[in-house]
Backbone as CSV, one residue per row, in Angstrom:
resi,resn,N_x,N_y,N_z,CA_x,CA_y,CA_z,C_x,C_y,C_z
1,LEU,4.344,-3.469,13.624,5.797,-3.567,13.869,6.659,-2.848,12.940
2,SER,5.988,-2.867,11.448,7.340,-2.759,10.385,6.764,-1.087,10.555
3,GLY,5.728,-0.580,10.513,5.131,0.829,10.723,6.255,1.423,11.774
4,LEU,6.092,0.857,13.070,6.913,1.561,14.304,8.621,1.412,13.805
5,LEU,9.281,0.388,13.313,10.585,0.317,12.815,10.801,1.658,11.497
6,LEU,9.725,1.545,10.835,9.753,2.890,9.611,10.010,4.108,11.005
7,ASP,9.389,4.143,11.497,9.610,5.264,12.238,10.680,5.552,12.906
8,ALA,10.795,4.661,13.481,12.470,4.816,14.028,13.363,5.212,12.746
9,ALA,13.860,4.026,11.841,14.650,4.453,10.952,14.918,5.405,10.028
10,TYR,13.383,6.411,9.707,13.653,7.183,9.462,13.467,8.717,10.042
11,GLY,13.306,8.362,11.563,12.917,9.548,12.136,11.833,10.473,12.469
12,THR,10.824,9.937,11.858,9.642,10.489,11.787,9.132,10.491,12.964
13,ALA,7.809,11.295,13.483,6.595,10.756,14.614,6.679,9.457,14.929
14,LEU,6.772,8.925,15.981,6.495,7.656,16.520,4.795,7.771,16.232
15,GLY,4.718,6.551,15.118,3.275,5.644,14.706,2.850,6.388,13.972
16,GLN,3.780,7.562,13.101,2.913,7.674,11.460,2.806,6.675,10.905
17,ASN,4.030,6.058,10.571,3.718,4.893,9.691,3.165,3.921,10.167
18,ALA,3.161,3.221,11.642,2.358,2.725,11.874,1.010,2.974,11.679
19,LEU,0.385,3.744,11.472,-0.605,4.198,11.927,-1.328,4.077,9.961
20,ALA,-0.241,4.934,9.458,-0.679,4.762,8.209,-0.631,3.089,7.437
21,LEU,0.195,2.398,7.672,0.318,0.580,7.409,-1.191,0.315,7.862
22,THR,-1.508,0.363,9.368,-2.589,-0.192,10.013,-3.804,0.250,8.838
23,LEU,-4.203,1.296,8.797,-5.110,1.717,7.795,-5.224,1.050,6.387
24,VAL,-3.727,1.250,5.744,-4.083,0.708,4.406,-4.212,-0.895,4.956
25,ALA,-3.565,-1.510,5.795,-3.830,-2.978,5.805,-5.421,-3.302,5.785
26,TYR,-6.464,-2.584,7.023,-7.598,-2.913,6.765,-8.498,-2.443,5.947
27,ALA,-7.991,-1.658,4.936,-8.689,-1.115,3.748,-8.733,-2.012,2.708
28,SER,-7.361,-2.980,2.528,-7.210,-3.777,2.111,-7.760,-5.056,2.330
29,LEU,-8.118,-5.505,3.245,-8.712,-6.459,3.996,-10.528,-6.602,3.656
30,HIS,-11.170,-5.037,3.949,-12.253,-4.958,3.888,-12.574,-5.307,2.101
31,LEU,-11.328,-4.790,1.228,-11.591,-5.025,-0.495,-11.385,-5.927,-0.613
32,ARG,-10.853,-7.062,-0.009,-10.265,-8.589,-0.353,-11.111,-8.727,-1.394
33,ASN,-12.604,-9.255,-0.946,-12.988,-10.124,-2.081,-13.411,-9.532,-3.313
34,VAL,-13.772,-8.202,-3.089,-13.683,-7.622,-4.593,-12.517,-7.395,-5.538
35,VAL,-11.420,-7.174,-4.780,-10.086,-7.622,-5.753,-9.749,-8.954,-5.897
36,SER,-10.334,-9.804,-5.267,-9.804,-11.416,-5.940,-10.719,-11.447,-6.918
37,VAL,-11.809,-11.076,-7.535,-12.590,-11.516,-8.482,-11.807,-10.803,-9.596
38,LEU,-11.588,-9.787,-9.869,-11.057,-8.534,-10.826,-9.773,-8.709,-11.119
39,PRO,-9.787,-8.684,-12.494,-8.420,-9.194,-13.058,-7.376,-7.872,-12.490
40,PRO,-6.124,-8.208,-12.806,-5.143,-7.477,-12.298,-5.052,-6.224,-12.409
41,MET,-5.431,-6.040,-13.382,-5.329,-4.030,-14.129,-6.674,-3.642,-13.561
42,GLN,-7.540,-3.957,-13.152,-8.937,-2.949,-12.190,-8.886,-3.626,-11.095
43,SER,-8.014,-4.483,-10.488,-7.925,-4.580,-8.723,-6.938,-3.490,-8.417
44,ALA,-5.831,-3.442,-9.206,-5.180,-1.967,-8.978,-5.379,-0.778,-9.279
45,LEU,-7.169,-0.526,-10.240,-7.922,0.415,-9.778,-8.591,0.315,-8.627
46,ALA,-8.968,-0.297,-8.287,-9.663,-0.391,-6.808,-8.957,-0.283,-5.874
47,LEU,-7.665,-0.721,-5.985,-6.650,-0.512,-4.593,-6.047,0.998,-4.386
48,ALA,-6.570,1.909,-6.012,-5.745,2.969,-5.820,-5.925,3.917,-4.707
49,PRO,-7.447,3.969,-4.520,-7.652,5.210,-3.253,-7.066,4.789,-2.059
50,VAL,-6.523,3.438,-2.127,-6.248,2.914,-0.504,-4.805,3.787,-0.601
51,TRP,-4.099,3.299,-1.961,-2.670,4.217,-1.917,-2.618,5.296,-1.439
52,LEU,-3.467,6.183,-2.595,-3.849,7.464,-2.740,-3.919,8.383,-1.120
53,GLY,-4.856,7.300,-0.126,-4.946,7.858,1.051,-3.544,7.781,2.197
54,TYR,-3.199,6.353,1.395,-1.754,6.444,2.468,-0.766,7.389,1.795
55,THR,-0.570,7.958,0.634,-0.108,8.821,0.398,-0.381,10.402,1.299
56,LEU,-1.482,10.455,0.911,-2.276,11.647,1.544,-2.450,12.060,3.279
57,LEU,-2.328,10.821,3.717,-2.097,10.790,5.190,-1.067,10.791,5.752
58,GLN,-0.032,10.504,5.155,2.278,10.992,5.155,1.893,12.062,4.916
59,VAL,1.461,12.787,3.820,1.696,14.078,3.821,0.931,15.247,5.004
60,TRP,-0.823,14.787,5.240,-0.962,15.417,6.535,0.101,15.455,7.651
61,MET,0.774,14.339,7.716,1.312,14.454,9.095,2.336,14.816,8.891
62,ASP,2.943,14.393,7.682,4.359,15.350,7.668,4.206,16.971,8.269
63,ASN,3.108,17.699,7.479,2.858,19.003,7.470,2.498,19.281,9.228
64,LEU,1.760,18.366,9.785,1.429,18.516,11.584,3.013,18.700,12.468
65,HIS,3.723,18.133,12.072,5.032,18.078,12.907,6.332,18.963,11.729
66,ASN,5.636,19.362,10.838,6.538,20.326,9.906,7.901,19.670,9.504
67,HIS,7.477,18.462,9.068,8.864,17.864,8.834,8.588,18.251,6.951
68,SER,9.286,18.454,6.179,9.170,18.515,4.691,9.674,17.514,4.034
69,ALA,9.076,16.798,3.474,9.394,16.108,2.581,8.894,16.145,0.990
70,ASP,9.929,16.107,0.015,9.340,16.552,-1.555,8.199,15.784,-1.720
71,ALA,7.795,16.603,-2.455,5.980,15.823,-2.847,6.398,15.088,-4.269
72,TRP,7.583,14.889,-4.644,7.657,13.784,-5.784,8.217,12.509,-5.112
73,LEU,8.982,12.624,-4.014,9.085,11.226,-2.929,8.232,11.060,-2.560
74,ARG,6.785,11.891,-1.935,5.504,10.686,-1.434,5.119,10.288,-2.976
75,GLY,5.384,10.945,-4.007,4.359,10.238,-4.969,5.152,9.221,-5.813
76,VAL,6.427,8.546,-5.771,6.936,7.880,-6.271,6.684,6.411,-5.913
77,PRO,6.055,6.218,-4.624,5.937,5.146,-4.050,4.406,4.949,-4.473
78,LEU,3.647,5.428,-5.027,2.042,5.548,-5.021,2.616,5.292,-6.517
79,LEU,3.056,5.573,-7.790,3.121,5.178,-8.559,3.647,3.995,-8.877
80,THR,4.732,3.741,-8.301,5.635,2.607,-8.211,4.653,1.467,-7.874
81,THR,3.473,1.477,-6.571,3.047,0.437,-6.452,1.893,0.263,-7.213
82,ALA,1.583,1.036,-7.860,0.140,1.201,-9.175,0.990,-0.114,-10.372
83,LEU,2.125,0.534,-10.446,2.605,-0.369,-11.676,3.271,-1.816,-11.382
84,ILE,3.428,-2.010,-9.688,3.859,-3.337,-9.809,2.835,-4.211,-9.707
85,TRP,1.813,-3.403,-8.777,0.782,-4.383,-8.261,-0.133,-4.984,-9.543
86,PRO,-0.145,-4.920,-10.998,-0.605,-5.433,-11.780,0.023,-7.019,-12.109
87,LEU,1.743,-6.715,-12.341,2.422,-7.934,-12.188,2.579,-8.874,-11.156
88,ALA,2.366,-8.418,-9.443,2.708,-9.261,-8.814,1.110,-9.826,-8.222
89,ALA,0.353,-9.588,-8.884,-1.313,-10.062,-8.554,-1.426,-11.069,-9.312
90,ALA,-1.158,-10.691,-10.353,-0.697,-12.167,-11.429,0.269,-13.203,-11.384
91,LEU,1.254,-13.016,-10.750,2.041,-13.916,-10.180,1.250,-14.813,-8.727
92,VAL,1.170,-13.909,-8.286,0.306,-14.584,-6.845,-1.021,-15.171,-7.701
93,ARG,-1.638,-15.226,-8.533,-2.876,-15.881,-9.107,-2.249,-17.310,-9.490
94,GLU,-0.742,-17.178,-10.218,-0.794,-18.184,-10.789,-0.155,-19.467,-9.809
95,ILE,0.520,-18.891,-8.924,0.757,-19.666,-8.050,-0.095,-20.007,-7.351
96,ASN,-0.935,-19.898,-7.278,-2.513,-20.152,-6.343,-2.863,-21.022,-7.609
97,SER,-2.922,-20.948,-8.866,-3.384,-21.852,-9.588,-2.779,-22.746,-9.496
98,ARG,-1.386,-23.053,-9.407,-0.290,-24.260,-9.727,-0.766,-25.324,-8.532
99,ALA,-0.908,-24.219,-7.351,-1.089,-25.351,-6.006,-2.148,-25.798,-5.941
100,ARG,-3.377,-25.592,-6.235,-4.557,-26.241,-6.593,-4.908,-27.355,-7.181
101,MET,-3.538,-27.180,-8.867,-3.484,-28.460,-9.599,-2.893,-29.204,-8.610
102,HIS,-1.971,-29.086,-8.260,-0.735,-30.441,-7.721,-1.312,-30.582,-6.553
103,GLY,-2.559,-30.123,-5.508,-2.092,-30.222,-4.514,-3.814,-30.565,-3.900
């Protein structure tokens, strides 16, 4: 649903973001057990190919539809996700450990 809303908001081909986000969700669920036991920095490295695949899929679909997007604009989400992921993963682990202690 969020992918279709992104398609409508940005005027991209209907289903482009939906397909890309669905593939990221599938790959993330497939890697869930591996990522959950790794420290945050290593989990970011394990998920980096998934994020890179998302970016490459978006670039490929843009080229199919002759939609030109700046290459650096496609790379910014990949970079920011890789930088924010360790912090977000550590925060989620801390919340989970506190919930287990008090639950």
